N, CA, C, O and the ligand as a Tripos MOL2 file, in Angstrom:
@<TRIPOS>MOLECULE
protein
  273   271    69     0     0
PROTEIN
NO_CHARGES

@<TRIPOS>ATOM
      1 N          12.1410   14.1270   21.0500 N.3       1 MET1
      2 CA         10.9300   13.5190   20.3610 C.3       1 MET1
      3 C          11.4460   12.9960   18.8570 C.2       1 MET1
      4 O          12.4260   13.4610   18.2750 O.2       1 MET1
      5 N          10.7410   12.1280   18.4420 N.am      2 LYS2
      6 CA         11.0220   11.5920   17.0450 C.3       2 LYS2
      7 C           9.7660   11.7190   16.3290 C.2       2 LYS2
      8 O           8.6820   11.7110   16.9110 O.2       2 LYS2
      9 N           9.9140   11.8500   14.9220 N.am      3 HIS3
     10 CA          8.9250   11.8470   14.0070 C.3       3 HIS3
     11 C           8.4530   10.2960   14.0300 C.2       3 HIS3
     12 O           9.2180    9.3460   14.1980 O.2       3 HIS3
     13 N           7.1260   10.2190   13.8410 N.am      4 GLN4
     14 CA          6.6640    8.8210   13.6890 C.3       4 GLN4
     15 C           6.0130    8.5560   12.3290 C.2       4 GLN4
     16 O           5.5290    9.4700   11.6610 O.2       4 GLN4
     17 N           6.0160    7.2870   11.9440 N.am      5 TYR5
     18 CA          5.4370    6.9850   10.5690 C.3       5 TYR5
     19 C           4.7510    5.6780   10.6430 C.2       5 TYR5
     20 O           4.8960    4.8670   11.5580 O.2       5 TYR5
     21 N           3.9900    5.5400    9.6030 N.am      6 THR6
     22 CA          3.2850    4.2520    9.3790 C.3       6 THR6
     23 C           3.5900    3.8350    7.9550 C.2       6 THR6
     24 O           4.0070    4.7000    7.1850 O.2       6 THR6
     25 N           3.4240    2.6150    7.5390 N.am      7 ILE7
     26 CA          3.7350    2.1100    6.2530 C.3       7 ILE7
     27 C           2.3990    1.5950    5.6650 C.2       7 ILE7
     28 O           1.5740    0.9570    6.3200 O.2       7 ILE7
     29 N           2.2690    1.9380    4.3590 N.am      8 GLU8
     30 CA          1.0600    1.6710    3.6670 C.3       8 GLU8
     31 C           1.5790    0.7700    2.3560 C.2       8 GLU8
     32 O           2.5820    1.1040    1.7250 O.2       8 GLU8
     33 N           0.8960   -0.2450    2.0650 N.am      9 LEU9
     34 CA          1.0830   -0.8750    0.6780 C.3       9 LEU9
     35 C          -0.0170   -0.3670   -0.1810 C.2       9 LEU9
     36 O          -1.1510   -0.3630    0.2980 O.2       9 LEU9
     37 N           0.1710    0.0490   -1.3530 N.am     10 LEU10
     38 CA         -0.8300    0.5260   -2.4120 C.3      10 LEU10
     39 C          -0.8770   -0.4360   -3.4440 C.2      10 LEU10
     40 O           0.1370   -0.5430   -4.1340 O.2      10 LEU10
     41 N          -1.8660   -1.1720   -3.6960 N.am     11 PHE11
     42 CA         -2.0620   -2.1080   -4.7030 C.3      11 PHE11
     43 C          -2.8060   -1.2970   -5.8430 C.2      11 PHE11
     44 O          -3.7970   -0.6140   -5.5860 O.2      11 PHE11
     45 N          -2.2730   -1.4110   -7.1170 N.am     12 HIS12
     46 CA         -2.9720   -0.8050   -8.2460 C.3      12 HIS12
     47 C          -3.3690   -1.9810   -9.1430 C.2      12 HIS12
     48 O          -2.6450   -2.9210   -9.4720 O.2      12 HIS12
     49 N          -4.7440   -1.7470   -9.5060 N.am     13 PHE13
     50 CA         -5.4190   -2.8780  -10.2180 C.3      13 PHE13
     51 C          -5.7930   -2.2290  -11.6270 C.2      13 PHE13
     52 O          -6.0610   -1.0340  -11.7500 O.2      13 PHE13
     53 N          -5.7800   -3.1360  -12.6600 N.am     14 ASN14
     54 CA         -6.2690   -2.8390  -13.9260 C.3      14 ASN14
     55 C          -7.3710   -3.7700  -14.3990 C.2      14 ASN14
     56 O          -7.1170   -4.9640  -14.5620 O.2      14 ASN14
     57 N          -8.5410   -3.2980  -14.6170 N.am     15 CYS15
     58 CA         -9.6760   -4.4000  -14.8560 C.3      15 CYS15
     59 C          -9.4720   -4.8950  -16.1520 C.2      15 CYS15
     60 O          -9.1850   -4.1970  -17.1250 O.2      15 CYS15
     61 N          -9.6380   -6.2210  -16.1480 N.am     16 SER16
     62 CA         -9.4050   -7.0130  -17.4410 C.3      16 SER16
     63 C         -10.6410   -6.9260  -18.4110 C.2      16 SER16
     64 O         -10.5370   -7.3260  -19.5700 O.2      16 SER16
     65 N         -11.7350   -6.4320  -17.9540 N.am     17 THR17
     66 CA        -12.9370   -6.2140  -18.6940 C.3      17 THR17
     67 C         -13.0910   -4.7140  -19.3010 C.2      17 THR17
     68 O         -13.1640   -4.5070  -20.5120 O.2      17 THR17
     69 N         -13.1270   -3.7730  -18.3890 N.am     18 CYS18
     70 CA        -13.4230   -2.2720  -18.7500 C.3      18 CYS18
     71 C         -12.0260   -1.5750  -18.8400 C.2      18 CYS18
     72 O         -12.0230   -0.4610  -19.3630 O.2      18 CYS18
     73 N         -10.9690   -2.0310  -18.4450 N.am     19 ASN19
     74 CA         -9.6420   -1.3990  -18.5410 C.3      19 ASN19
     75 C          -9.4960   -0.1670  -17.6320 C.2      19 ASN19
     76 O          -8.4930    0.5460  -17.6580 O.2      19 ASN19
     77 N         -10.5570    0.0430  -16.8230 N.am     20 ASN20
     78 CA        -10.3510    1.2210  -15.8250 C.3      20 ASN20
     79 C          -9.4200    0.6060  -14.6320 C.2      20 ASN20
     80 O          -9.2210   -0.5930  -14.4370 O.2      20 ASN20
     81 N          -8.9410    1.6050  -13.9420 N.am     21 TRP21
     82 CA         -7.9650    1.2230  -12.7450 C.3      21 TRP21
     83 C          -8.6130    1.6580  -11.4460 C.2      21 TRP21
     84 O          -9.5640    2.4360  -11.3750 O.2      21 TRP21
     85 N          -7.9660    1.0420  -10.3640 N.am     22 TRP22
     86 CA         -8.3460    1.4120   -9.0580 C.3      22 TRP22
     87 C          -7.2600    0.9820   -8.0630 C.2      22 TRP22
     88 O          -6.4200    0.1470   -8.3990 O.2      22 TRP22
     89 N          -7.2620    1.5540   -6.8120 N.am     23 SER23
     90 CA         -6.2710    1.2790   -5.9220 C.3      23 SER23
     91 C          -6.8450    0.6700   -4.7090 C.2      23 SER23
     92 O          -8.0140    0.9020   -4.4010 O.2      23 SER23
     93 N          -5.9920   -0.1920   -3.9150 N.am     24 TYR24
     94 CA         -6.4720   -0.6050   -2.5380 C.3      24 TYR24
     95 C          -5.2100   -0.5380   -1.7000 C.2      24 TYR24
     96 O          -4.1320   -1.0300   -2.0350 O.2      24 TYR24
     97 N          -5.4520    0.1170   -0.5850 N.am     25 ALA25
     98 CA         -4.3690    0.3570    0.4020 C.3      25 ALA25
     99 C          -4.4850   -0.5900    1.6210 C.2      25 ALA25
    100 O          -5.5580   -0.8630    2.1600 O.2      25 ALA25
    101 N          -3.2860   -1.0620    2.0010 N.am     26 SER26
    102 CA         -3.2090   -2.1680    3.1050 C.3      26 SER26
    103 C          -2.0640   -1.8350    3.9670 C.2      26 SER26
    104 O          -1.1370   -1.1340    3.5600 O.2      26 SER26
    105 N          -2.1160   -2.3440    5.1890 N.am     27 THR27
    106 CA         -0.9440   -2.2610    6.0770 C.3      27 THR27
    107 C          -0.1520   -3.5220    5.8430 C.2      27 THR27
    108 O          -0.7460   -4.5970    5.7610 O.2      27 THR27
    109 N           1.1740   -3.4450    5.7290 N.am     28 PRO28
    110 CA          1.9740   -4.6690    5.5160 C.3      28 PRO28
    111 C           1.8890   -5.6520    6.6460 C.2      28 PRO28
    112 O           1.7620   -5.3000    7.8190 O.2      28 PRO28
    113 N           1.9710   -7.0010    6.2150 N.am     29 ASN29
    114 CA          1.8890   -8.0270    7.1910 C.3      29 ASN29
    115 C           3.2290   -8.0360    7.9600 C.2      29 ASN29
    116 O           3.2240   -8.3390    9.1530 O.2      29 ASN29
    117 N           4.2600   -7.7480    7.3870 N.am     30 CYS30
    118 CA          5.6030   -7.8450    7.9910 C.3      30 CYS30
    119 C           6.6530   -6.8230    7.2400 C.2      30 CYS30
    120 O           6.7410   -6.7990    6.0120 O.2      30 CYS30
    121 N           7.3340   -6.0940    7.9840 N.am     31 LEU31
    122 CA          8.1490   -5.0830    7.4620 C.3      31 LEU31
    123 C           9.3390   -5.7600    6.5940 C.2      31 LEU31
    124 O           9.7230   -5.2650    5.5350 O.2      31 LEU31
    125 N           9.8610   -6.8960    7.1290 N.am     32 SER32
    126 CA         11.0170   -7.5180    6.5910 C.3      32 SER32
    127 C          10.5260   -8.5070    5.5420 C.2      32 SER32
    128 O          11.4040   -9.1720    4.9920 O.2      32 SER32
    129 N           9.3190   -8.7000    5.1930 N.am     33 GLY33
    130 CA          9.0240   -9.6620    4.1920 C.3      33 GLY33
    131 C           9.2340   -9.1880    2.7660 C.2      33 GLY33
    132 O           9.3490   -7.9950    2.4860 O.2      33 GLY33
    133 N           9.2760  -10.1260    1.9160 N.am     34 SER34
    134 CA          9.5240   -9.7970    0.5020 C.3      34 SER34
    135 C           8.2120   -9.2880   -0.0670 C.2      34 SER34
    136 O           7.1880   -9.3660    0.6110 O.2      34 SER34
    137 N           8.2070   -8.8020   -1.2090 N.am     35 ILE35
    138 CA          7.0220   -8.3360   -1.9360 C.3      35 ILE35
    139 C           6.0540   -9.5350   -2.2010 C.2      35 ILE35
    140 O           4.8330   -9.3840   -2.1640 O.2      35 ILE35
    141 N           6.6370  -10.6970   -2.4610 N.am     36 GLU36
    142 CA          5.7650  -11.8250   -2.5700 C.3      36 GLU36
    143 C           5.0120  -12.0780   -1.2620 C.2      36 GLU36
    144 O           3.8400  -12.4490   -1.3270 O.2      36 GLU36
    145 N           5.6330  -11.8950   -0.0340 N.am     37 TYR37
    146 CA          4.9760  -12.1190    1.1670 C.3      37 TYR37
    147 C           3.7670  -11.2810    1.4000 C.2      37 TYR37
    148 O           2.8000  -11.6710    2.0540 O.2      37 TYR37
    149 N           3.8610  -10.1350    0.8470 N.am     38 ASN38
    150 CA          2.7620   -9.1100    1.0630 C.3      38 ASN38
    151 C           1.8340   -9.0790   -0.1890 C.2      38 ASN38
    152 O           1.0250   -8.1580   -0.2990 O.2      38 ASN38
    153 N           1.9240  -10.0610   -1.1450 N.am     39 SER39
    154 CA          0.9750  -10.2410   -2.2810 C.3      39 SER39
    155 C          -0.4350  -10.5560   -1.8250 C.2      39 SER39
    156 O          -0.6360  -11.1010   -0.7400 O.2      39 SER39
    157 N          -1.3930  -10.2190   -2.6380 N.am     40 LEU40
    158 CA         -2.7880  -10.3970   -2.3020 C.3      40 LEU40
    159 C          -3.0980  -11.8920   -2.6380 C.2      40 LEU40
    160 O          -2.4650  -12.4730   -3.5200 O.2      40 LEU40
    161 N          -4.1320  -12.5290   -1.8820 N.am     41 PRO41
    162 CA         -4.4370  -13.9750   -2.2440 C.3      41 PRO41
    163 C          -4.9120  -13.9710   -3.6900 C.2      41 PRO41
    164 O          -5.5870  -13.0700   -4.1880 O.2      41 PRO41
    165 N          -4.5110  -15.0180   -4.2880 N.am     42 GLU42
    166 CA         -4.8850  -15.1270   -5.7840 C.3      42 GLU42
    167 C          -6.1560  -16.0760   -5.9610 C.2      42 GLU42
    168 O          -6.7030  -16.1140   -7.0630 O.2      42 GLU42
    169 N          -6.6050  -16.7890   -4.9740 N.am     43 ASN43
    170 CA         -7.5700  -17.7770   -5.0720 C.3      43 ASN43
    171 C          -9.0150  -17.1970   -4.8130 C.2      43 ASN43
    172 O          -9.9530  -17.9920   -4.7610 O.2      43 ASN43
    173 N          -9.2310  -15.8640   -4.6500 N.am     44 ILE44
    174 CA        -10.4510  -15.1360   -4.4230 C.3      44 ILE44
    175 C         -10.7990  -14.3100   -5.4960 C.2      44 ILE44
    176 O          -9.9140  -13.9290   -6.2630 O.2      44 ILE44
    177 N         -12.0520  -13.9540   -5.6710 N.am     45 ASP45
    178 CA        -12.3530  -12.9990   -6.6100 C.3      45 ASP45
    179 C         -12.3830  -11.5410   -6.1580 C.2      45 ASP45
    180 O         -12.7120  -11.2420   -5.0100 O.2      45 ASP45
    181 N         -12.0570  -10.6950   -7.0170 N.am     46 TYR46
    182 CA        -11.9350   -9.1850   -6.7030 C.3      46 TYR46
    183 C         -12.9240   -8.4900   -7.6200 C.2      46 TYR46
    184 O         -12.9540   -8.7640   -8.8190 O.2      46 TYR46
    185 N         -13.6660   -7.6690   -7.1150 N.am     47 TYR47
    186 CA        -14.7140   -6.9460   -7.8740 C.3      47 TYR47
    187 C         -14.2170   -5.6700   -8.3370 C.2      47 TYR47
    188 O         -13.7630   -4.8430   -7.5470 O.2      47 TYR47
    189 N         -14.2930   -5.4400   -9.8000 N.am     48 CYS48
    190 CA        -13.9870   -4.0500  -10.2550 C.3      48 CYS48
    191 C         -15.0300   -3.0780   -9.7420 C.2      48 CYS48
    192 O         -16.2250   -3.3540   -9.8510 O.2      48 CYS48
    193 N         -14.6020   -1.9070   -9.1650 N.am     49 PRO49
    194 CA        -15.4800   -0.9800   -8.6390 C.3      49 PRO49
    195 C         -16.2280   -0.1620   -9.7810 C.2      49 PRO49
    196 O         -17.2200    0.5360   -9.5730 O.2      49 PRO49
    197 N         -15.6320   -0.3380  -10.9800 N.am     50 HIS50
    198 CA        -16.3190    0.4760  -12.1390 C.3      50 HIS50
    199 C         -17.4700   -0.2730  -12.7840 C.2      50 HIS50
    200 O         -18.6060    0.1840  -12.9040 O.2      50 HIS50
    201 N         -17.0420   -1.5330  -13.2090 N.am     51 CYS51
    202 CA        -17.9800   -2.3280  -13.9020 C.3      51 CYS51
    203 C         -18.6570   -3.4640  -13.1340 C.2      51 CYS51
    204 O         -19.6820   -3.9740  -13.5860 O.2      51 CYS51
    205 N         -18.1140   -3.8720  -11.9910 N.am     52 GLY52
    206 CA        -18.5680   -4.8900  -11.1550 C.3      52 GLY52
    207 C         -17.9660   -6.3780  -11.4710 C.2      52 GLY52
    208 O         -18.1180   -7.2930  -10.6620 O.2      52 GLY52
    209 N         -17.3640   -6.5260  -12.5430 N.am     53 VAL53
    210 CA        -17.0110   -7.8830  -12.8540 C.3      53 VAL53
    211 C         -15.8950   -8.4570  -11.7920 C.2      53 VAL53
    212 O         -14.9800   -7.8070  -11.2860 O.2      53 VAL53
    213 N         -16.1920   -9.7710  -11.5980 N.am     54 ALA54
    214 CA        -15.4060  -10.4470  -10.5490 C.3      54 ALA54
    215 C         -14.2880  -11.3280  -11.2600 C.2      54 ALA54
    216 O         -14.5830  -12.1120  -12.1620 O.2      54 ALA54
    217 N         -13.1270  -11.1720  -10.8510 N.am     55 GLU55
    218 CA        -12.0880  -11.9480  -11.3980 C.3      55 GLU55
    219 C         -10.9760  -12.2150  -10.3640 C.2      55 GLU55
    220 O         -10.8510  -11.5000   -9.3700 O.2      55 GLU55
    221 N         -10.2280  -13.1900  -10.6060 N.am     56 LYS56
    222 CA         -9.0040  -13.4930   -9.8440 C.3      56 LYS56
    223 C          -7.9390  -12.4580  -10.2110 C.2      56 LYS56
    224 O          -8.0090  -11.7990  -11.2490 O.2      56 LYS56
    225 N          -6.9120  -12.3370   -9.2870 N.am     57 VAL57
    226 CA         -5.9840  -11.3480   -9.6480 C.3      57 VAL57
    227 C          -4.4580  -12.1100   -9.8080 C.2      57 VAL57
    228 O          -4.2110  -13.2520   -9.4200 O.2      57 VAL57
    229 N          -3.6550  -11.3280  -10.3730 N.am     58 GLU58
    230 CA         -2.2290  -11.8250  -10.5300 C.3      58 GLU58
    231 C          -1.3660  -10.7280  -10.6320 C.2      58 GLU58
    232 O          -1.8120   -9.7220  -11.1850 O.2      58 GLU58
    233 N          -0.1730  -10.7220  -10.1900 N.am     59 VAL59
    234 CA          0.7790   -9.7520  -10.2220 C.3      59 VAL59
    235 C           1.0940   -9.5230  -11.7910 C.2      59 VAL59
    236 O           1.2870  -10.4290  -12.6020 O.2      59 VAL59
    237 N           1.1070   -8.1450  -12.0610 N.am     60 LYS60
    238 CA          1.2610   -7.7990  -13.5430 C.3      60 LYS60
    239 C           2.4520   -8.3980  -14.0540 C.2      60 LYS60
    240 O           3.4370   -8.3850  -13.3150 O.2      60 LYS60
    241 N           2.5530   -8.9960  -15.3500 N.am     61 GLU61
    242 CA          3.7380   -9.6230  -15.8900 C.3      61 GLU61
    243 C           4.8450   -8.7340  -15.9640 C.2      61 GLU61
    244 O           4.6690   -7.6280  -16.4750 O.2      61 GLU61
    245 N           6.0840   -9.0990  -15.4780 N.am     62 GLY62
    246 CA          7.1330   -8.3730  -15.5530 C.3      62 GLY62
    247 C           7.5110   -7.3620  -14.3160 C.2      62 GLY62
    248 O           8.6260   -6.8590  -14.1760 O.2      62 GLY62
    249 N           6.4710   -7.1650  -13.5030 N.am     63 PHE63
    250 CA          6.5190   -6.3300  -12.3430 C.3      63 PHE63
    251 C           7.5560   -6.7820  -11.3210 C.2      63 PHE63
    252 O           8.3520   -5.9410  -10.9040 O.2      63 PHE63
    253 N           7.6130   -7.9690  -10.9070 N.am     64 LEU64
    254 CA          8.5560   -8.3780  -10.0060 C.3      64 LEU64
    255 C          10.0110   -8.5990  -10.5650 C.2      64 LEU64
    256 O          10.9440   -8.8740   -9.8110 O.2      64 LEU64
    257 N          10.1400   -8.4790  -11.7820 N.am     65 ASN65
    258 CA         11.5060   -8.4420  -12.3880 C.3      65 ASN65
    259 C          12.0360   -7.1170  -12.6240 C.2      65 ASN65
    260 O          13.1280   -6.9830  -13.1760 O.2      65 ASN65
    261 N          11.2940   -6.0570  -12.2180 N.am     66 LYS66
    262 CA         11.8400   -4.7750  -12.5560 C.3      66 LYS66
    263 C          13.0020   -4.5040  -11.7460 C.2      66 LYS66
    264 O          13.0980   -4.8990  -10.5840 O.2      66 LYS66
    265 N          13.9030   -3.8220  -12.3570 N.am     67 LYS67
    266 CA         15.2130   -3.3140  -11.7260 C.3      67 LYS67
    267 C          14.9200   -1.9810  -11.0410 C.2      67 LYS67
    268 O          14.3180   -1.0980  -11.6510 O.2      67 LYS67
    269 N          15.3300   -1.8230   -9.7980 N.am     68 THR68
    270 CA         14.9900   -0.6310   -9.1220 C.3      68 THR68
    271 C          16.2340    0.3130   -9.1450 C.2      68 THR68
    272 O          16.1780    1.4210   -8.6120 O.2      68 THR68
    273 ZN        -13.9960   -3.1800  -14.7720 Zn       69 ZN69
@<TRIPOS>BOND
     1     1     2 1
     2     2     3 1
     3     3     4 2
     4     3     5 am
     5     5     6 1
     6     6     7 1
     7     7     8 2
     8     7     9 am
     9     9    10 1
    10    10    11 1
    11    11    12 2
    12    11    13 am
    13    13    14 1
    14    14    15 1
    15    15    16 2
    16    15    17 am
    17    17    18 1
    18    18    19 1
    19    19    20 2
    20    19    21 am
    21    21    22 1
    22    22    23 1
    23    23    24 2
    24    23    25 am
    25    25    26 1
    26    26    27 1
    27    27    28 2
    28    27    29 am
    29    29    30 1
    30    30    31 1
    31    31    32 2
    32    31    33 am
    33    33    34 1
    34    34    35 1
    35    35    36 2
    36    35    37 am
    37    37    38 1
    38    38    39 1
    39    39    40 2
    40    39    41 am
    41    41    42 1
    42    42    43 1
    43    43    44 2
    44    43    45 am
    45    45    46 1
    46    46    47 1
    47    47    48 2
    48    47    49 am
    49    49    50 1
    50    50    51 1
    51    51    52 2
    52    51    53 am
    53    53    54 1
    54    54    55 1
    55    55    56 2
    56    55    57 am
    57    57    58 1
    58    58    59 1
    59    59    60 2
    60    59    61 am
    61    61    62 1
    62    62    63 1
    63    63    64 2
    64    63    65 am
    65    65    66 1
    66    66    67 1
    67    67    68 2
    68    67    69 am
    69    69    70 1
    70    70    71 1
    71    71    72 2
    72    71    73 am
    73    73    74 1
    74    74    75 1
    75    75    76 2
    76    75    77 am
    77    77    78 1
    78    78    79 1
    79    79    80 2
    80    79    81 am
    81    81    82 1
    82    82    83 1
    83    83    84 2
    84    83    85 am
    85    85    86 1
    86    86    87 1
    87    87    88 2
    88    87    89 am
    89    89    90 1
    90    90    91 1
    91    91    92 2
    92    91    93 am
    93    93    94 1
    94    94    95 1
    95    95    96 2
    96    95    97 am
    97    97    98 1
    98    98    99 1
    99    99   100 2
   100    99   101 am
   101   101   102 1
   102   102   103 1
   103   103   104 2
   104   103   105 am
   105   105   106 1
   106   106   107 1
   107   107   108 2
   108   107   109 am
   109   109   110 1
   110   110   111 1
   111   111   112 2
   112   111   113 am
   113   113   114 1
   114   114   115 1
   115   115   116 2
   116   115   117 am
   117   117   118 1
   118   118   119 1
   119   119   120 2
   120   119   121 am
   121   121   122 1
   122   122   123 1
   123   123   124 2
   124   123   125 am
   125   125   126 1
   126   126   127 1
   127   127   128 2
   128   127   129 am
   129   129   130 1
   130   130   131 1
   131   131   132 2
   132   131   133 am
   133   133   134 1
   134   134   135 1
   135   135   136 2
   136   135   137 am
   137   137   138 1
   138   138   139 1
   139   139   140 2
   140   139   141 am
   141   141   142 1
   142   142   143 1
   143   143   144 2
   144   143   145 am
   145   145   146 1
   146   146   147 1
   147   147   148 2
   148   147   149 am
   149   149   150 1
   150   150   151 1
   151   151   152 2
   152   151   153 am
   153   153   154 1
   154   154   155 1
   155   155   156 2
   156   155   157 am
   157   157   158 1
   158   158   159 1
   159   159   160 2
   160   159   161 am
   161   161   162 1
   162   162   163 1
   163   163   164 2
   164   163   165 am
   165   165   166 1
   166   166   167 1
   167   167   168 2
   168   167   169 am
   169   169   170 1
   170   170   171 1
   171   171   172 2
   172   171   173 am
   173   173   174 1
   174   174   175 1
   175   175   176 2
   176   175   177 am
   177   177   178 1
   178   178   179 1
   179   179   180 2
   180   179   181 am
   181   181   182 1
   182   182   183 1
   183   183   184 2
   184   183   185 am
   185   185   186 1
   186   186   187 1
   187   187   188 2
   188   187   189 am
   189   189   190 1
   190   190   191 1
   191   191   192 2
   192   191   193 am
   193   193   194 1
   194   194   195 1
   195   195   196 2
   196   195   197 am
   197   197   198 1
   198   198   199 1
   199   199   200 2
   200   199   201 am
   201   201   202 1
   202   202   203 1
   203   203   204 2
   204   203   205 am
   205   205   206 1
   206   206   207 1
   207   207   208 2
   208   207   209 am
   209   209   210 1
   210   210   211 1
   211   211   212 2
   212   211   213 am
   213   213   214 1
   214   214   215 1
   215   215   216 2
   216   215   217 am
   217   217   218 1
   218   218   219 1
   219   219   220 2
   220   219   221 am
   221   221   222 1
   222   222   223 1
   223   223   224 2
   224   223   225 am
   225   225   226 1
   226   226   227 1
   227   227   228 2
   228   227   229 am
   229   229   230 1
   230   230   231 1
   231   231   232 2
   232   231   233 am
   233   233   234 1
   234   234   235 1
   235   235   236 2
   236   235   237 am
   237   237   238 1
   238   238   239 1
   239   239   240 2
   240   239   241 am
   241   241   242 1
   242   242   243 1
   243   243   244 2
   244   243   245 am
   245   245   246 1
   246   246   247 1
   247   247   248 2
   248   247   249 am
   249   249   250 1
   250   250   251 1
   251   251   252 2
   252   251   253 am
   253   253   254 1
   254   254   255 1
   255   255   256 2
   256   255   257 am
   257   257   258 1
   258   258   259 1
   259   259   260 2
   260   259   261 am
   261   261   262 1
   262   262   263 1
   263   263   264 2
   264   263   265 am
   265   265   266 1
   266   266   267 1
   267   267   268 2
   268   267   269 am
   269   269   270 1
   270   270   271 1
   271   271   272 2
@<TRIPOS>SUBSTRUCTURE
     1 MET1         2 RESIDUE 1 A MET
     2 LYS2         6 RESIDUE 1 A LYS
     3 HIS3        10 RESIDUE 1 A HIS
     4 GLN4        14 RESIDUE 1 A GLN
     5 TYR5        18 RESIDUE 1 A TYR
     6 THR6        22 RESIDUE 1 A THR
     7 ILE7        26 RESIDUE 1 A ILE
     8 GLU8        30 RESIDUE 1 A GLU
     9 LEU9        34 RESIDUE 1 A LEU
    10 LEU10       38 RESIDUE 1 A LEU
    11 PHE11       42 RESIDUE 1 A PHE
    12 HIS12       46 RESIDUE 1 A HIS
    13 PHE13       50 RESIDUE 1 A PHE
    14 ASN14       54 RESIDUE 1 A ASN
    15 CYS15       58 RESIDUE 1 A CYS
    16 SER16       62 RESIDUE 1 A SER
    17 THR17       66 RESIDUE 1 A THR
    18 CYS18       70 RESIDUE 1 A CYS
    19 ASN19       74 RESIDUE 1 A ASN
    20 ASN20       78 RESIDUE 1 A ASN
    21 TRP21       82 RESIDUE 1 A TRP
    22 TRP22       86 RESIDUE 1 A TRP
    23 SER23       90 RESIDUE 1 A SER
    24 TYR24       94 RESIDUE 1 A TYR
    25 ALA25       98 RESIDUE 1 A ALA
    26 SER26      102 RESIDUE 1 A SER
    27 THR27      106 RESIDUE 1 A THR
    28 PRO28      110 RESIDUE 1 A PRO
    29 ASN29      114 RESIDUE 1 A ASN
    30 CYS30      118 RESIDUE 1 A CYS
    31 LEU31      122 RESIDUE 1 A LEU
    32 SER32      126 RESIDUE 1 A SER
    33 GLY33      130 RESIDUE 1 A GLY
    34 SER34      134 RESIDUE 1 A SER
    35 ILE35      138 RESIDUE 1 A ILE
    36 GLU36      142 RESIDUE 1 A GLU
    37 TYR37      146 RESIDUE 1 A TYR
    38 ASN38      150 RESIDUE 1 A ASN
    39 SER39      154 RESIDUE 1 A SER
    40 LEU40      158 RESIDUE 1 A LEU
    41 PRO41      162 RESIDUE 1 A PRO
    42 GLU42      166 RESIDUE 1 A GLU
    43 ASN43      170 RESIDUE 1 A ASN
    44 ILE44      174 RESIDUE 1 A ILE
    45 ASP45      178 RESIDUE 1 A ASP
    46 TYR46      182 RESIDUE 1 A TYR
    47 TYR47      186 RESIDUE 1 A TYR
    48 CYS48      190 RESIDUE 1 A CYS
    49 PRO49      194 RESIDUE 1 A PRO
    50 HIS50      198 RESIDUE 1 A HIS
    51 CYS51      202 RESIDUE 1 A CYS
    52 GLY52      206 RESIDUE 1 A GLY
    53 VAL53      210 RESIDUE 1 A VAL
    54 ALA54      214 RESIDUE 1 A ALA
    55 GLU55      218 RESIDUE 1 A GLU
    56 LYS56      222 RESIDUE 1 A LYS
    57 VAL57      226 RESIDUE 1 A VAL
    58 GLU58      230 RESIDUE 1 A GLU
    59 VAL59      234 RESIDUE 1 A VAL
    60 LYS60      238 RESIDUE 1 A LYS
    61 GLU61      242 RESIDUE 1 A GLU
    62 GLY62      246 RESIDUE 1 A GLY
    63 PHE63      250 RESIDUE 1 A PHE
    64 LEU64      254 RESIDUE 1 A LEU
    65 ASN65      258 RESIDUE 1 A ASN
    66 LYS66      262 RESIDUE 1 A LYS
    67 LYS67      266 RESIDUE 1 A LYS
    68 THR68      270 RESIDUE 1 A THR
    69 ZN69       273 GROUP 0 **** ****
């Protein structure tokens, strides 16, 4: 028998209005895809669960250039 696993992408958001944070979990579209392939759509509004403001999203500046 083998251990089984699944994969989860966990997105972390920071609200541009109230500065609170929240997370959103998703299943990856493709295991071999780049991080850009699994990015969220940037042309729709996302609602802050704390204050309710709706805004577009973008990847946090500098995140994709981080060295691992
Ligand atoms: Zn907010």
